[in-house]
matplotlib code that plots the C-alpha trace (Angstrom):
import matplotlib.pyplot as plt

x = [-14.4, -15.1, -13.1, -12.2, -8.9, -8.0, -11.6, -12.5, -14.8, -14.4, -16.7, -18.5, -21.1, -23.8, -23.0, -19.6, -18.9, -16.3, -16.1, -16.9, -13.6, -11.4, -10.6, -11.2, -9.6, -10.0, -10.2, -11.0, -13.2, -14.4, -15.7, -18.7, -19.0, -15.6, -15.1, -12.6, -12.6, -11.6, -8.8, -7.7, -6.7, -7.2, -5.8, -5.3, -2.7, -2.6, -3.1, -6.4, -7.0, -9.2, -10.0, -12.3, -14.8, -14.8, -11.8, -11.3, -8.9, -8.4, -7.6, -5.2, -3.6, -2.9, -3.3, -1.8, -1.8, -0.2, 0.2, 2.3, 1.8, -2.2, -3.1, -5.1, -6.1, -8.1, -10.5, -11.1, -7.9, -6.9, -4.9, -3.9, -4.2, -0.8, -0.2, 0.8, 0.4, 1.5, 1.4, 1.6, -0.6, -1.9, -3.6, -6.6, -6.6, -3.3, -2.8, -1.1, -0.6, -0.1, 2.5, 3.5, 4.5, 4.5, 6.2, 5.5, 5.8, 5.6, 3.4, 2.1, 0.1, -2.9, -2.8, 1.0, 1.2, 3.1, 3.3, 3.7, 6.1, 7.3, 8.7, 8.0, 9.9, 9.7, 9.4, 10.1, 7.5, 6.0, 5.2, 1.9, 1.5, 5.2, 5.1, 7.6, 8.1, 7.9, 10.3, 11.7, 11.9, 11.6, 13.6, 13.7, 11.5, 11.0, 11.6, 14.4, 13.2, 16.1, 15.9, 17.0, 20.5, 21.5, 21.5, 24.4, 23.1, 19.8, 21.5, 23.2, 19.5, 18.0, 19.9, 19.5, 15.3, 16.0, 14.0, 14.4, 13.9, 10.7, 9.2, 10.5, 11.6, 15.1, 18.8, 19.4, 22.2, 19.7, 19.8, 16.4, 15.6, 15.4, 13.4, 11.3, 10.7, 9.2, 7.2, 5.8, 4.9, 3.2, 1.3, 0.2, -2.6, -4.8, -5.2, -8.0, -9.3, -13.3, -15.4, -18.3, -21.7, -21.9]
y = [10.3, 7.0, 6.6, 3.8, 3.0, 0.6, -0.9, -1.7, 0.2, 0.4, -2.2, -0.2, -2.2, -0.6, -0.8, 0.8, 4.8, 6.7, 10.7, 12.8, 14.0, 10.1, 8.1, 4.9, 4.5, 1.2, -3.2, -1.2, -3.8, -2.8, -5.3, -4.9, -1.7, -0.4, 3.0, 5.4, 9.1, 12.4, 12.5, 8.6, 7.4, 3.9, 3.6, 0.3, 1.0, -2.0, -4.6, -4.4, -3.3, -5.4, -4.4, -6.7, -6.3, -3.6, -1.8, 1.9, 3.9, 7.6, 10.7, 10.8, 7.4, 6.1, 2.2, 1.3, -2.2, -2.9, -6.2, -8.0, -7.0, -6.7, -4.3, -6.8, -5.5, -8.3, -7.8, -5.2, -3.0, 0.3, 2.4, 5.7, 9.6, 9.5, 5.7, 4.4, 0.6, 0.1, -3.5, -5.8, -7.4, -6.4, -9.9, -9.6, -6.7, -5.4, -1.5, 0.8, 4.1, 7.5, 7.8, 4.0, 2.7, -1.2, -1.7, -3.6, -8.1, -6.9, -8.6, -8.2, -10.7, -10.7, -8.9, -6.5, -3.3, -0.5, 2.2, 6.0, 6.3, 3.0, 1.1, -2.6, -2.4, -4.6, -8.5, -8.1, -10.3, -9.3, -12.5, -12.4, -10.4, -8.2, -4.7, -2.8, 0.4, 4.0, 5.1, 1.8, -0.6, -3.6, -5.9, -9.2, -12.6, -13.0, -9.3, -8.2, -5.0, -1.6, 1.2, 4.2, 4.4, 0.9, 2.5, 0.5, -2.8, -2.2, -1.8, -4.7, -6.6, -4.5, -4.6, -7.8, -7.3, -5.5, -2.4, -0.6, -4.3, -4.4, -1.0, 0.1, -3.3, -2.0, -2.9, -1.1, 1.8, 2.3, 6.2, 8.1, 9.6, 6.5, 5.4, 8.3, 8.1, 4.6, 6.4, 8.9, 6.1, 3.8, 6.9, 8.0, 5.1, 7.6, 10.1, 7.4, 7.6, 8.6, 9.2, 7.7, 9.4, 6.7]
z = [-6.2, -8.4, -11.7, -14.7, -14.8, -17.2, -18.1, -14.8, -12.1, -7.8, -6.4, -3.3, -1.2, -0.5, 3.8, 3.0, 3.0, 0.8, 1.9, -1.2, -0.9, -1.5, -4.5, -5.6, -9.1, -10.7, -9.5, -6.1, -4.0, -0.8, 2.1, 3.7, 6.0, 4.6, 5.4, 3.7, 4.8, 3.5, 1.0, 0.9, -2.4, -3.1, -7.0, -9.0, -11.1, -13.1, -10.1, -8.1, -4.4, -1.4, 1.6, 3.8, 5.9, 8.9, 7.5, 8.2, 5.8, 7.1, 6.2, 3.4, 3.4, 0.1, -0.9, -4.0, -5.9, -8.8, -11.3, -9.4, -6.1, -4.9, -2.2, 0.1, 3.4, 5.4, 8.0, 10.9, 10.0, 10.2, 8.1, 9.9, 8.2, 5.9, 5.6, 2.4, 1.4, -1.9, -3.4, 0.1, 2.1, 5.1, 7.4, 9.9, 12.4, 12.1, 13.1, 10.2, 12.5, 11.2, 8.3, 8.4, 5.2, 3.7, 0.2, -2.4, -1.8, 1.7, 4.2, 7.4, 9.2, 11.4, 14.5, 13.9, 14.3, 12.2, 14.7, 13.6, 10.6, 10.6, 7.5, 6.3, 3.4, 0.0, -0.2, 3.7, 5.9, 9.9, 11.8, 13.0, 16.5, 15.4, 16.6, 14.5, 17.0, 16.0, 12.9, 12.6, 10.2, 9.2, 6.4, 5.6, 4.9, 7.9, 9.2, 11.1, 12.8, 12.7, 14.9, 12.5, 14.0, 12.3, 9.2, 7.9, 9.2, 7.6, 3.9, 4.1, 4.7, 2.7, -0.8, -1.5, -1.4, -5.1, -4.5, -7.7, -9.1, -7.5, -7.3, -10.6, -12.8, -13.1, -12.2, -9.2, -10.6, -13.7, -14.1, -13.0, -15.9, -17.8, -14.4, -14.4, -18.4, -17.9, -14.9, -17.1, -19.8, -16.8, -15.2, -18.8, -18.5, -16.1, -19.4, -20.6, -17.5, -16.5, -13.9, -12.8, -11.2, -9.4]

ax = plt.figure().add_subplot(projection="3d")
ax.plot(x, y, z, "-o")
ax.set_aspect("equal")
plt.show()
C-alpha cells in the first residue's frame, strides 16, 4: 500500500518489490532491488526514510523517519521480522535481527550485527563491525554494551542520552497526559493521508 503523507509520496524503483500488505507512507525512497515484505511498515512521519540497494525489510518490521532523525538504511542491509528502526542510521551490510530496535539519533556502523531483541539506544553509536548480543543494550557514543542484568549501570549511561527530549521533544518528568496530547496532535497529520493507485 502506497500512501501520500504531508504532501509527499513514496518512490519505488521498478527493480524493487513491495508486498501488497506492506505500507510505504510519505517520503519513503527505496533503493534498487529493495524488498519490503508482508506487513512491514516504512513511514516517513515528518522526516524521510531512505534505503540503499539490495535491502530487505522483513515481515512486520517498522522503519520510521523523523524530522531531526531520518531513517537511513545503507546497501545490503537486512531488517529482520518485528524489528524497529526509528530515526536511526544503519550502515552498509548491517544485520538487524528479529525484534531488534534502534532509536532516534542512533547509528550502527557498517558491518554491525544487532542480534535478536537487542536495543541500540537513542543518540548512541555502534562502531563498525560491532556485534550487539542477543537481548543486550548499547548506549552512549561510542556505545557501551550492557547485558540485561546491568540495569543500574545502564541507567547511569542512559539518563544522559535524553530519551524523552529526543523522542517526544519534552524534558524528563513531563506528565504522560501532556506527552500523549502532543503525540495525538502529531499523528493527526495522518487524517489527510491519501491512498495512491500506483
